[in-house]
N, C-alpha and C positions, 0 to 999 in steps of 0.2 A: 329198702329206699326210704329218704325221708320225703316229704311230700313237697311238693314245692311251695313259696310264699305266692298265698292267692292276689296278695295285691301288686305283689311286681308281676306276675303273670299275665293281668289283666292292664298292668299301667295304675292302678286304682290311687285314688287320693284322698284325702281326709276329708268328706266333706264339711262344709257349714252349717251348724246347728243353728236356726233360727227361731225366735220366739214368737214372729209375727204370722205365724201361719201361711206358707207360702212357698212353693218351689221355683227353683232359679238351677236348670242343666243345664251345663254349656258344654257341650261336645259329647254327650252323652252317648254312650256305646251299650249294648245289646251285649251280656257278661256271657251269652250260650252261643252269641255269632261266630265265626273266625274271625279273628282282630286284624286281620288282614284285607278281608271283603265287610268288615261292617260297616256302617254310612252315619255317620257321628249327627245328632240329630240336636237344636237347639230350643228348648222349654220352658215356661214359664209360666205359672198359676198362681194364682191368689194375692197377686198385688193391685192391677187394674181391673178385673175378671175373676170370680172364681169357678164360671162353666168354661169348659171349653169342648167346642163342636169339632170332629174330623172328620174330611170328605174326604171324596177320591175315589178312583176306582179299581175294584178289587185287586191281589196280589200288590196294592202300591206301598204299602207299609203303615198301614193305619191302625189293625193290630199289635205290630211290632213295636210302634209308638207306644200303646197304649200298656203294654207289658214292660218297656224300659222303664218308664215311669214307676209304675206299681213296684219293680224288682228291686230298681235303684233305692227306693226309698224305704221299702223291707230291709236293707244290706243297712242303711246307714242307721235305722233304725235298733238293726243288731249289735252294732258296733263293729261292721266291715268297713271297708274300703269302696271306696264305687269306682266303678270305670268312666271318668268324666275328667273336664277339667277342671283344673283349679279357679277356687272361686264357687265355685256349686254349692248351692245352699240347698237343706232339707230341714223340713218340719217334722217333729216328730209327733205323728197323730195316733189317736186312743186304738184307730180299726183301718186297716186297709177293706175294704169289699169291692170285689169284683166279678162280673160277671161276664167269660170270658170264654166263647166255641160253643158247637152247640150236641147239647147233653139229653137229643131226644130218647124217646125210651117206650120200645115196644112193650114188652113186662109190665112198665106202670104206667099206660096206656097213656103218656107223656108225646104231645106232638113241640115242633120246634119250641113254638109261640109258649109252647104251655110250660116249657123246662124253663125259657127264658124268665117269665112272671111271674114262676116259684123263687126262682133268687130272686128278683127284683123287690117281690114283698117279704123277703125276710131282709132284703138291706133297709127297705123303709120303716119297718120297727125296730130295727137295732142301731139304724146312725144318728152320731151327736153332730154338732156342731165342729168337733174338733177331728172330724173321721175323713178320708180320701175312698170315692167311690168313682167304679171304673167300671163301664159299662158297651160290651162290643156290641155294635148292631142293633143301638134300641128301636124298642117296637117293630122290627123282623120279624117274619112268620106269620102276616098273616095279612088281610085287606090293608094295602097301602094309604087308606086315606082315613079310615078307625086306628091304624099302627102309627103313623103320625101324629094323629092330635093325642092320642094317651103317651106317647113318647113327651109331648112338649109337658104335659101336662106332670109327667112324674118327674123331670129337669124343672118344671117349675114349682114343685113341692121341694124336691130337695135343694131347692138355691135360698129359699125359702130358709129352712133348716141353718144354712151360714157354712154349707159343708164345702170344699174341694170336689169338682168334679167331672170325669172326662170323659168321654163321647164319644163313640165312632156310627155315622150314618150314613145312608145313603139318600134320604130324605129331604126334598128338596125345601120343605116345611118347614123344616128342622133349622135349614141355614138361612131361610130368611129370616125366622123370628128370631136366633142369634141376632143378626144382622141388625133388629130395632130395639131388643132388649138390653136395659144395662145391666152388666153382669156377666154378660154369655161375648163369647168370643169366637169367630170362625178360624179353624185352620185347613189345610190341605196338604195329601203326599203329591208330591210332583210327580208328574208321566210323559216321558219322553214318546211324543203320538211316532215321531218317524222312526225312531229307535222299535216300538213298541212292546219298550220297557220303562218299571220306573226307575225311576232314580231312589227316591226311598229320601228325598231331604223334604222336611218338616217346614212347611212355610205359614205362618202363624199371620192370621189378617184378609187372609182372603180364602174363598168356599171352594173344596174341590170341585170338578166335575169328573161323572162318571168316566166320560170320553167311549161311552158303549159305541155313538154311531161312528167315528174317528177309528177305534179298533175295530169294528164290520168292516169298514171300507179298506183298510190295509188288509186285512184277512180274504177280502177278494167276494164280499159279500155284494149279490146283484145289486143296482145301481138305483134301477126303479123301487126297488124294495126301501133302501133307503130313504128314498127323496119319500115316499109315503109317508115313514115312516116322519119323519122333520113335520113334515105340514100337522100330522096331529099333535104336534109341541109346539105348549105357547113361545112363542116366537121373545114375549117382553122377559123371557123368563133367562132363555140361552144368550138375550143382551147384556142381560143385568150381568151374569156369569162372565162373561167376556172383553166388559168393562172395568170388572174389579180386577181381571188377571191382566189387563193391559195397566191399570192404575198399576198396581203391584209391580211389574216390570219396568215403569217408570221410575219407583220409589227407592228398587234394587240398584239401579243403574245412577241414580242421585245420591245414596250412599257409594258407593264407588268411589264416585266423582269426589265425595266430599271426605273419603279414607283417603284418597291423593293427594285433595288439598292441605288437611292435615299432616300428613307426611311432610310434604313440600314445606307448611309450616314451619313444623318441628326442626327440619334441617338449617329455614333461615334465623330459627331461633340461638343453634348453638353456634352457626358462624356471627351472627353477632357479640354472642357472648364470648366468644373465641375474640373478636375483635377490641372489645372494651379491655377482655385483658392483656392484650398486648400495649395496646394505648397505656394503660395505666400503669405497666411498665416502663415503657419510654418516659412517662410523665414522674415518675419516679427516680428514675436514674439522671432526670433534668432537675430535679427538686437535688437529690444530694451532689451535683456537680456547682450549680448556684450556691448552695452552703458550704461546698470546699470553701469556692474560689473567695465567698463572704469573708468565713472565717480565717483565710490567710490574708485577706483584706484588713481585716479587723488585728492580728497580729504584726503586720509590717506598719501600723500608725502609732501601735503602742511601743513598738521598738523606737519609733522616730521621738513619740512621745519622751520617753527612757530617755534619749539624749539630750534632748531640748532642756530636760531635768536636770540631768548629769553638767549640763552649759552653766546654765542658772547659779548651781550651787557653785561653782569655780567663778563665776564671775564678779569682781566689785568694783566696778565702774557704773553708778547707779544708771546709768541713761540705758548702755549696754542690759541691763538687768529688769527694767521695763521691758525693752524691746524681746528680751528674751520670754518677759511671761507671757507678753503679747503670743508671741509665737507659742508657747503650751497653750494660752488657751482657745488658738487656732485650730489647733489639734484637738481639744476636747470636742469642740463644736464639729469638728467634721466628722467625729464618734459619734453623735447625736445624729446629724445629720444624714449620715450612711444608714442609720439605726439596726447596724449588723448586729449587734446585741441581740437588739428585735425581732430581726428574723431570723435568727440562728435561733431562739427560742423558741420559733413555731417549729422545731425538727426535733424539741424536747421532748422524753417518755417511753419507754420501751412498753409493748404490749404485756402483759402479766404472763402470757405463754411463753413468749421469749426467755424469759429471764430461767438462766442456768445457773449453778453452782460451778465457780471458776473461770465465768466470764467477763473479762474487761469493758468496765464504763468509765465514761468522762463526768467529772460532775463539776457544773459549768459555776452554782455558786460558790463553788473553791478554787474553781479554773484548776484543776484536780483529776486525776485518773484514779481509779479504784478495782478489786476485785470483788465482786460479788462471794456471798460467805451463807449466803441463808436464803430460801424461796422466801418471797411474798408470803405476808401473813393477812388476815383477813382486811386489814387497813393499807394493802399497799405497801411498806415498807419492807424493804431490803437490808441487812447488815454490812457491811463493807468493811474490807481492811481498806484503810486510806494511810500511807505509812507505816509508821507502826500503833499507828489509834484501830479502832473498831467503832463504826455509826453506822446510828440508822436512817436510810433516805426515804422519801417515796417516789417508786417509780416513774410517777410523773415527770419528776426532777433531776433525771440523768438521761443520758442520752449514750445510744450505741458507740464503742470505737469506731466500727464502720460506716459510720453515718456522717463523714465526714473530720472525725477527729485523730489526730496523731498515735499508734498505739503507745508511742513511746511515753513516758510523761515526763511531764515540762519540767521533772526536778531529779531525773538521772543522767547518770555520766554514760557519757557513749564513748564507745570506740578504748584506745589503750587510755590506764589512769593516768599517764605521765601527764596525759592534755585534760586532766579533767579543768581546769578551772577555765578553759577556751573553751570547752565544749559543755559547758557551766553557763558561759556569760551568751553562748546562741542559743540554751533552752530555758533559762532562767527567767519567768515575767516581771516586769517592774514590779508587781503589787498582788496580793492574798487577799482573797475575799473569805471572810467567814462570819458577814451578818447573818444568823439564825441560828449559833452555834451557840450550848452553853460555854464558859470556860474551861470546864473539863474537859470539854471535843477539841474546843480550840488550839488552846497550847501546845498538844505535841504536834500538833499540824502547823501551825506556826517557831516552834522551834526548828524541823525538818526543814523547814523552808530558809530562815535565816541560815543557817546550816550552807545551805546551797546558793544563799548569797553571798555568802564570806568567803566559799571556797570559789566561789566564782569571782572575786574581786571586785564585786560592785559596793559603788560608796554609799547610794540610801536606798532606800525599799519605803512599800508603801503597806501598810496593814489597814485594810476598811474594817471595820466593826461599827460606823451605824452609830447614831446617836443613844435614841432605845434612851431605856435609864439608869444606862453608864455603868453597868456591873459588868459587860466585857470590857468597855475599854478599863474601867479598874484595875482585872485581872489580868488584863495584857500590859500596862504599865507596870503592874506588880513584878512580873516575870520580867518584861525589859530590864530592870531597877537592878536587880540580878544578875544579865547575866552580861559576862566578862566580853563577847565580841561586841558590847551594846559602847560606840563612845557616845552618843546623846536620840533623844528622842522627843519629839515635839506633834502639839496636835497641828492638825492640817483640814482643810475645808473641803465638804462631799457633799453633791447634790447642792441645794440651795441653800448654800455657804454657813452649811450643817457642821459644827465640828466633830465628824463621823469617820477622821481620817489618823492616822499616829504615822507620822516621818519618822523612816528611822534612818541613824547613820552608822557604819561601821569604822573601827576603828583600823 
């Protein structure tokens, strides 16, 4: 049978390998403990402190925490997945040194203390700043006062070596030393006094208690013996440990409240974004409706202006002609006052990502529609099919058809071909604007426009070409001169009295 995939069987992840010499394990689990029973621990070492002192009652999980760190570090350094949560990080140490377990030997005349000391001496002689050192019950097996002093001295030596050290102990002196010394931090394994059971949760920042009195009391030890024992303990030590535990409990409550507040804040932020999005959609719809109404109003005024131009053409009486000219000037003033073209221009421009080949667009400068035949280049130019001609335009000067411009070209026949001249008269504008084009670009567009005007039986039309250098005007006039549909043409005023418009009269 094939062997199971170890990474999957332990719910392993690929750890982050850091170069800053630290360990940060999130929800780390001992891989040899049943994964349905193992209690995950969060442990970090090397960022804010290089020596972590774990204290707490026997069978509370201190040694398991030690072994978990060592084993997961060795697994990561061997290229194996580790049983922890994503974003857990490990440093590649040059050596992992461990003194864990009791190896006293009668044959070799080694006591518990001697066996531990032999290992620690070997560690001290080999350790470097890039090593990880794991020591279980440091200083145990001898006189408590001497053992504690020796343990502190060993830890201080390892600290000066700048290696990372993880140690378990029962000595109060070591806990107190860690409280007041830079580079050290206390941690404890939690114990449920009511159930007389360890929770195996590792709490960094709070020294643990052996809880010998509480455990003995729960087990039924004589009360007088307990009271006598308590009198022998320095009350200051007990009070400090209780105070630190209360501080941690308060900190835990604050963190839980902080998480709830953060969760609510995230929900409020999401709701705010949703409301802003809905409001922007309404604003966009509002702008489109207004722009469409303004565009339609512009066409109405232009139609009225065209009617006035036709009336002027047919009038012979001098007084009436003057009145009609005044009417046309008034209509021109209304166009300026309403600033329809200016308001409409604010809606000009298509985002680059919205451009697709084959889409219909409107060209305000020509008052014509076109079909996109190429995607935008680096200069944001696209090629458009406009009538029979192909021209390049900047996407900032185009308008989406669905932004209020009718999809029907201004110069196409609608409905029954028999009614073409009627439909043309309803859709052909009174003028065409070719400013900005060269002669070769403008002539095909003007030719198509004149065809539509002729079919629609329009008497006169205006070609807006601007004054400029005069090259565009000369080219247009040369074309008109040879056109059989044209009865006559003449220059008209444009803008501030400039001769930038040619007025065409059809036969």
